N, C-alpha and C positions, 0 to 999 in steps of 0.2 A: 551300501556302493563304493562298486572298488575304483569306478575313474571317476575324478576328478568335474563335481556340477564345473558348467564353464563362469559362472559367474562370483567361482569363490577364488580366484586373482584381486578381485575386487577388494571382498573382506583380506587377503591376505595384506597386499599394500597399503592400508589404513594399517594392519592390524600385527605388522612385524614383530612389533619394541621399537623399542627407545630411537634405536641406529637404521633397525631398519626397514624402518614402516615410512609413509612419505605422501604427497600428493597427490589427487590423482593429475592426468593430463586431464585438457577441459576437451579430445578426444574419448579420451578413457573414461568422463565423466556421465561423456551423450553418449557414449556405450551401456551404462552402468546400468541409465535410466530407464532406456528404452527399453534394458534389458527389462526394468521392474513395470515399464508400465506394457506389455507385452508377454508379461505373466511367467517369465521365462527363471522365475526366484523365489525361490522355498519364504516359508514366512520366518523364518529362523534365521534366513541367510540376511530381510531384510530388518528384522529388528538388530544383527550383531551392524549392517553397515550403517543404521541413522544412529547407532549409540559412539561409532566408532568417530564417525562425520561431528558427532558433536562435543566427544574429547577433546578433538583436535581444531576442532570447528574449518568452515567451508572457507577458502581460498576462492577469491573472482574470479580465475576460469574454472572450479571449477562448481562455481553457479553458474557461467555463462553456456556451460554445458550440459546439466542440467537441462537448464529454463530455452533451450537449443531442444531439447527430446522433449519437456513437454508443449512446444508449442507445436509441433511435428502430429501431433495429437489432440489438439485441436482444428473445429470443422466452420472457418469466420465464414460469414454470412454473402455472397458475392453482391447483393446488394447494399450495403452496408454502410451508412452514408461517413463520411469523414468527419470521424472521433480525433477529436483538436490533443486531450488530453486525455494523462490514463491515471487514476486516482485509488490507490490500496488504499485498503482499512483492516485490520487484520488480528489489529491489538485489544481491541474494543476497551471503554473508559470506565473507571472508579472511581475518582475525587470530582471529577468534574462532567457538565457536561458536552456531549460531543460534538461543539458549533460549528467546529468545521464542515455539520452539514450543511448548516447556512451561506458554509462560504462558496461550496460546490453548486447551489443553487438559485447567488449572487452572482457567477461566473457561469450559467446560463441564459440565465436576465440576460446575460449582455457577448450571447453570441458563439461561447465556449459550448463545447459536444463534448463532454464528459463519463467517459463512463468510468468506475468505479465499481472494485471486486472484491470481496472482504470473505472471513469464514466467522464464523462465528460456533456461542458453546463452550468453544474446547477449552479456557480453565475457568472458573467457578468465580462467581463475585462482579466478573464483570460486566458491564454493560452494551451489547455489539450491535454496530451500527443499522444491519437488516430487522432487528428488532426493532429501534429508533423506530429506522420510517415507515414501519410500514403500523404504528402508536400514529404516524404522523398524518397516514392518511395515505402514502407513498407506494408503492408495491414494489413490494423487490420486485427485477422478470424471476423467469425460471429456465429460459436459453440462451446463447448468443444470439439468436435470428431474436427473438424478445425487444433483446438491449437492443443491438440495431435499428427492431423496429421505435422503442423507446425513444431514444435520442435523436428521432428525426423525429416526433413529433415535439418531447420535453427539452433538451438537450441538456436531457441526464437520463444515465441509466444507473439502477446497481446487479451486484451481481452475486450472488454467493459462489463462495469456490464450489459447493455441492453439486450448483446446476456445469460450473465451468467447466467444474475436470471434478471428475468421478471419486479417481483414482487418486488423487493431492489429497480430497477431503478427508480420505481412506485413513491415509496415512497420518495430515496432520492430528484424525482421533485418537490415536496410536498414543495421545500425552499421555493422559490416564494414566495409562498402561505403561508404557516405557520410563517416567516421569520427568519428563523432559522433554523439551523440546527439540526442534529437526530440524536439518538444513529446506526443510517445507517449509517453513515456516520463511523463510526469506527469498527462497524462488520465488514463493505465491507471486509474493508483492512484487516481483523484477516480473510478472512476465509477459503486461502488457498485449493484449491479444492484441486488440486492433494496430497494434504499429504504429501509435499515438505518436507524433514526434515533442513533447512533451510531456514525464513525467514525474509528479513530484512521491516522494520517497517517505514517512514517519520510522526513526526505530527511538531504542528505550537506549543501548546502551551507547555510547558514545563509540568506542569502535566498530561499529559495521560500518558511520559514514564513510569513511575514503572504500569499505567496500564496495558498496552504491555504487560509488565514482567508479571502483577498476572493472570489475562485469559491467557498468554502462560500455564504456571505453572498448573494451571488447566483442560489445555486442551489435554496436557502434549506435549507442543511443541519441538521435542528434541533441536532445536537450532534456537535462535531470535535474532537479532540489532535492536533496535530505539533508532531513534535520532530525534533534532527539527533540519528536515534540510530545505533549501533554499524556501520557500514560501509553509514548509508546505509535500513539496515532501522526499524523500529517496535520498536525492544528499545535500553533506559538501560543503560547504563556507569555499574555502579555504587560505583567511582571518578574519576567527576567530578561537576561538578557539571547539571543539566539541565533548560533549560529549553522548557517549556511553553506554545507558543502557544494558543488554546484558540473554537473560537465554541461558545456557548448561546442559545438562543434570537435571534436576531439583535444581538448584543453579541461582538468579541471582546474577547479578554484574556489574562492572562501571568502566569506565576511559573518563579520558578526551584528546583529539588528540589534543596538539600543532594546533596553522594558522603553513599553511607551504608557507608563506609572508611575508615579514615583513613589510607593506603593505600593504593598504586598495587600490580599484581596483578603480576607475571608472566606475560607470553602464552602461552600450551602448542606444547609444539615441533611438535607434526602434534597434527593436530584429526581425532578419531574420535567420530562419530556415533553410537554404540553409548551415549558415557559417559551420549547425554540420557537414553536409558533407566534405565538404571543410579540417575542421579542420582531421576529419578523414580522410581524402587525401593526406594532407597535406602542401596544398594552407596557410593555416589560422593559423596561430599560436598564436591565442588568449591565452594571459599567465594565466586571470581567470578560462580559458573552460578548459584547455589543465589540470588544479590543479583538479578544480573540479572532471574529469574524475579519474585524476591517483585517489584522495583521497576517491573519493569510494568508486573505487572498491580496494583499496589499507584495508579499514576498513569491506568491502563483507568478502573480501581475509581473513581475522584475522578470522571473525566470521564461518568459511565454514572450520576450519582451518586448510587453507591453507599454512601458517604466524602466526610462534611461537605470536611475538610480532610485534608494530607498525613498527618498522623502517624497519625489512625484510618484511611486507608486501605494505609498500611504491613502497618497491625497486625492489618486486616484479609485484608491481602490471607498475613502471613505465619501465620495460624489458617488460611488456605486452605488452602496449602499444608502444614500439618501433620497436620493431617487431609485430606488427599487422598488416594483409594483407594490401594493403589501392586500393587495385583494389577489392575488395569482400568489396560491405558496405551491410549489413546486412542479411548477410548469415556466417555458419558455412569457417575455410579457407579448 
């Protein structure tokens, strides 16, 4: 090839060495991912780009540019209902059950329309939301139109990245080949396809909390809360303090929620997903799990402005849990 490939400039910007390399601008990030999504990039270039980005770690303006490009590729149904809350689930669980699923069902029963999206199977040994929902009798959707219809019917829908953005899914599936996660994991979390005014984010590495905040500001996301959740999912550990960093109408803030219990609970020897349904129906009184549900719901309620402070948010979440319709699992009351 005698003439330089158009994408080579972006590999060079990232990989020119300690003194010569620099982050991409938001417009450069947008253009680079636009090229990736229109198949104008060679496999060698994509691998080099992703790993160079991984070594230096993505910047907020880069995330914003990537997200802009990916969202242009999505076709949102014209008849979609108002989606109040965007919830990402990309990490998977391995130590505790995904109690945050019950938080979502609880919120949906109380009039919150929720779109949950995630990825599954990219890391061995983890329990992924798509599979858990299927085991509980809540079928994941297979299109944005199907998600819109499900939200209208039940208030809650889950769509796997495989159907939300097949191209992003293929890139995430490169993890076993490249040996490392890539910026795609972070940008997928922040896609917010239906432009919901409220967004919840979970991270595993604490350093990513401010990155989500700053990217949200650049994307003009009205309200967002990000926390280090159990396993990297959006789930409050009731046994430990939880730092929540937020964005509200262009301003960043943070607050620490105290531990809900004075002692740590022993981890279950095995994870039986049917215990989630049993807890919802009232036959399983798991203290840790119910605390995780109420605690996660409380943080969400405060982020959405449905409670003024932590105490009232937890009180409201407890009342919602006690008043849930135990005979309706996975559907709006």
